[in-house]
N, C-alpha and C positions, 0 to 999 in steps of 0.2 A: 638479480631480481629486485624490483623496486619495493619501497616500504609499504606502499599501497597494497601490493599483491601479498606480501609476507603477512600483513595484518589480516587480509581477507581469508587466507588459507587457514589461519589460526582460528578466526571466528566462525568459519563455515562449519567446523568440526564439533561445535558446541550446540546441543539440542535446545532451542528455545521456542518450540511450537507453542502457540497459544491455544486455548481451548474455550469456546464460547458457552459451554454447558456448566461451567464450574460456579459462576457467579461470584467469584472472588477477584481481587485486584492487587497484584497482577493475576491473571487467569491460571497460570502455572508457575510454581515456585521455581522452576528450572530457569526461568529467565533471569533470575537473580545471579545464576552462574555467570552469565556474560556481563551483566551490570557491574558485579565486583570486579571482574577483570578489567573493565573499561575504566573504572574509577581509579584503579591501581595505576594503570597505564598513563591515564592523564596526569596523575601525580608525578610519574617518573619522567615524563618529557617536559615537566616544568609549568604545567597549567596551574591556574590559581582559582579560588572561589569554587572549589570542587564541592558539590553536594551530591551525596547518594542517599536517595529516599529508600530507606530500608524497609519501609512499609509497602509503599506502592511501586517501587522498582523504576524510579527515574534517575537519571544521572546528568547533572549540569555542571558546567565548567566554563572557565574564562581564559581566552588568549589576550593578555593585556594589550592595550594600544601602544603603538611606537611612540617614542618621545615626539611631541609636536603634533600628534594626531589625536589627542585626548578629546578634541571637540567634534570629531567625526561621528555620525550615528553608529550606534551599536547594532551589528549585523549578527543575526542568529543562523546557525547551521544545524539542522535537525535530521535525524534518521532513527528508525525503529529497529528494535532488538529482535522482535518476534518473528517467527515464520509462520506461513499459512497452515491451518488445520486440515487443508485439502489433502496433503501428501506428508508423509513422516519426515522429521528431520533427525531422527535417531540413527546414530552411526554413519553420518554423511561422510563420504570419502571423495573430496575434491582432487582432481588430477588435471593437468594442463596437456592439451592437444596442440602441439606446436604447428604454426604454419598451416592452418586448415585449408584443405585442398578443394572444399566445395562439395564433397561427396558424403556419403553415409558415415557415421561414426559408431563403432561398435563400442557401446558402454559396458555391456557385460556379456561376454561370449558364453559363460556357463548357463546363463538364464535367457540368452537369445534376445536381449534388449538392445535395440538398435535405434539409433537417432537418425532417422530416414529424411534425407534432403527433400524428397518428394512431398513430405508432410509439412515442411517448413521453407517454402520458397524464398522467405526474406533472408535466408542464410547466404544468398549471393552477395550480400553486403559484407559479409565477414570472411570472404576467401582472403587468405594470406595473414588472417589474425591468429594469435594464440588464444585458444578458447579453454575456459575452465569449465569442466563438466563434472558429473557424478559417475557412480557405477550403475545408475539406472534404477536403484532400489529405493532412493530418497530424492527429495529436492535438493537444490544447492544451496539455498538460503541467500542467494544474491539479492533477493528482495527481503530485507534491505541491508544486509551485512556488507554488500558493496558500498552502499552510501556511508556506513559507519567507517569502513576502512579508509575511504577517501577523506572523510572529515578528520580522521586521526592523523592520517599522513600529511595533510595540508598544515594542521595545527602544529605538528612536531616540526615541520619545515620552518614555519614562521617563527617558532620559539627559538630555533637553531640559527635563524638568519635575521638578525636584527636591522641589517641594511635594508630588508624588504619593508617599506613603510605601510602601516595599515592601522586601522581603527580598532576599537575593542570588538572582540568576537565572543558570542556566547555560544556555547555547544550544548545541545540537548539530545539525549538518547531516550526513547520512550518505549514502553512495552505495549502489547495488546493492540497495535494499529490494525492488524489483520482481521480482528473481530469487532473493529469499530470503537475500541475503547482507549485509543492511544492518547487522548487528550483529557481523559476523565478526571485525572488528578494532576494534570500539567499545571505548574505555578507560573502563570504568564507574569505576574508581578515579580516574582523572584528572578525569572528569566531575564527580564529587564532589557529586552531587545527592542529596537525601533521598528525593524523589519527582519524577516527571516526567509530562508529557503529550506523545504524539505529536499533532500537528495535521495530519490526514491523511484528510479526506474527509466529503463529505455536506452537505446543506442545513443552515441554521443550527438548533441545537437538538440535533443528533446527538451522542450520547455513548455510547461503546462500551467495555465492560469485559469482554467475552467474545469468544474466538476459537474457531475450530476447533482441535481436535487434528488434527495433519497429518502425513502420511507421503507420501513419493515412492517409486514403484516402477519399475524398469526390467525389462520382460518380453522376454526373448530367446527366439525360436523357431528352432531348428535343423532345417532341413529337408534334402532331398537333390535336387539338381538333375541331371536327365538329359534327353537329347533327348525332347520330347514324342512323337515317333514311336514311341519305344519305352518309354513311360513306365508301361505297366501293370505294377502290382506292384512297381514300383522307385522311382518318383518319390514324394517327400514335399514337398508344397507348403507351406512354411512360412507364406505369407500366409493360407492358408485356415485353418490351425490358430490363427493369431492372431485371425481373425475368430471362429473357433469359441470361443476363450477369451472374447472379448468378449460373446458370446451367453450364456455361463454365468452372467455377473454379473447380480444383480437389475436388472431393466429399468428399474424406476421409482426406483432409487437411483442417479439420474443428474442432473447440474446442471439439465438441461432440465425435470426434474419436481419439484425440490425447492426449499424456501425455508425462512426462519426458522432453526430449529435442526435441521433435517433434514440428514443427511450424504449423502455420495454417493461413487461411483467415478467418475473423470473420465478418459477417454482423451484426453490431451493432444497427443500426437503419434505418428505411426507412418511407418516407412520400412522398404523391404526388397525382397526378390525371393523367387524360388523357394527359394533355398538358406538364406537367413536373414531374418528379419523382427524389427525391434526397436520395441516399443511403449512410450511413456512414459505412466505414469499418476499421478494424484495421489489420494489417499484422505483424506477429511475426515469428522469428526463432532464436535459440540460435547460429546457425552457420552463420557467416557473409556472406559466399558465398551463402548459401541457401536462406538467406534473400534477397539479391540482386536478385536472380533468381526468387523469389516470386513476387517481385516488377516488374520484367520484364514480367511475366506472366499476371499479372493484366493488364498491359498496352497493351499487345498484345490482350487480350480479348476486350478491348475498340476499338483497332485499327480494329479487325475483324468486330465488329458491325458497325463502321463507314463505312467500305467498303460495308457492306451489306445494310445499310439504308440511307447512305449519310454523308459527312463529316459534323461534328459539332452536330451529334445526341447525341454522347457521349462524355462528358467532364470529365476529371479527374483532380483533385487537390491532390497532394501526398507531404506529408512532413515527413521526419524522426523525430521520437520522442526522442528516446535514444538507446544507443548502449549496448552490452554485457560488463559489467563492469569488467569481468574476465581479459580482456587484460590490465587493469590498475592494478588490484589487484594482479596479478601473482608475480611481483617483492616483494610483501609485504606480504608473506605468514605466517609471524609471527602473523598477525591478525587472521588467521584461526587457527594456531597452538596453540596460547595462549587461544583461545576461546574454542577449543577442550579440551585442557588440564583442563581448569576450570570446564568445563561440566562434565567431568570424576571425578574430585575431589568432585563434588556435587552429585555423584552417578549416573549420566546420561550417555548416550552414544551419542556422537555427530553424527548427522545425516547431512552430507554435501551434499546439494541438489541444482539443479538449480531453481531459482524463475520462475514460469510461469506467469510472469507479470513484473511490474516495481516497483522501490522503488526510494525515493529521493536519496538514496545512489548511484544508477547507474549515475545519472547525477552528483552528487558531485564528485564522482570518476574522471569523465572527466573534472571536473573543478578544479582538482588538489588535492582533499581531498579523499584519498583511503577509502572506506567506505562500508564494507560487512554488512550483515543483521544478527540479532539475533532474537531468539524466544521471544515471550511475553506471551505465555500460552493461547491464544485466538484461537477459531476454528470457521469454518463456516462463515467467514466474508461476508458482504454485504447481509446478509440473516436475515429474521425474526427468524431463528433457529440458529443464532450465539450464541456462549457460551464462557465461559472463567473458566479455573480451577483455584480455589484458590491456590491449592498446586503447580501448575506450575508458577503461577504468583509470588509467594513468592520465588521460586527457581530462577525464572529469576532476581529478585532483588538481590539476592545472587550472581548470575553470574556477574551482574555488579560490585558489591563490590570486587569480586575476580579479575576481570579484572582491576579495578583501583589499586589494590595492586601489580599486576603483572607488570604493566607499571611503577610503581614507580622505579623499579630496571632496567627497560629496557632502553637500549641506542640505538639510531639511528646509 
């Protein structure tokens, strides 16, 4: 078994689920369990300039440049340690299904949890692969412990093989990416890279340089609760007004009906009673103009209901989360070109596509660190049916090695 897979199987068993409700940074103390392990392993393999931010749970390290390559640009490799709040990461039990035959996979016979091929037609691509899966009661954590394992394995290889010439590499592992806080305390100046890649998702060949423009909105509906026996003309049911608000939004601008560069309004959570209901929304579009229009539509729906039911019935708190990193990356197309070339050299075909979500790289790009995203061999993230391909993970590690070599001779 390769070092990449050894590392991953170790990391997958560590619960690092983030939690957007705590308000702390990191959002969960258990993310430090992985951070401390990684800092120690980086020291063991011979990395230098290791920094473990014990307060905010970031890990930084250096793979020093080969002799004669000191003038090469500093290339960063970044992955996140946390897993999604959507599904538990506690007690993850990874196992390998060898030589996948293309059929259903029984994840948990006792609980009748089955990975059904009919639900995931894209699995045709993985016939013959060795797949890492769980017992169906937790997610796997390939998002993004696959990326961490690949960065660690590539770093160890370079440190043990001085004949492979490369420039200085900076390694960064972040917390809380899944709740949009991965770069909140990221020290770009300390990191000191000229360019970087996040290694955060998809089958081999995937390469992303575009993200959504994104905003979050909290919709609060203030009602009036009275006894239902005497409610006529007096009760204002906040839940029904919240439902009415949702009905005013464009029906087909919803994640269930959109793909590619199509944006959406997504009701992500709702709780309340007659007196008050709070709904959490995310608003997304790759096109900045359409993004601004969506925010205007959202506010217009709120204004309409305030006109109908009275001022102050509906309150909106809205904040932009991140913007499409393409506008920052476009002047640095070598990041896409070099990665595409390396993918082809490894027998793959680059698939340059927009991310229907966000990455640490989007915010880092706007902080002055151009940072597209690379594949890591994982699939079905945030799910009990998450999996990772052994073959694609190993290819992803080779991709990082090729990029390190390519940037040894690249000059800004």
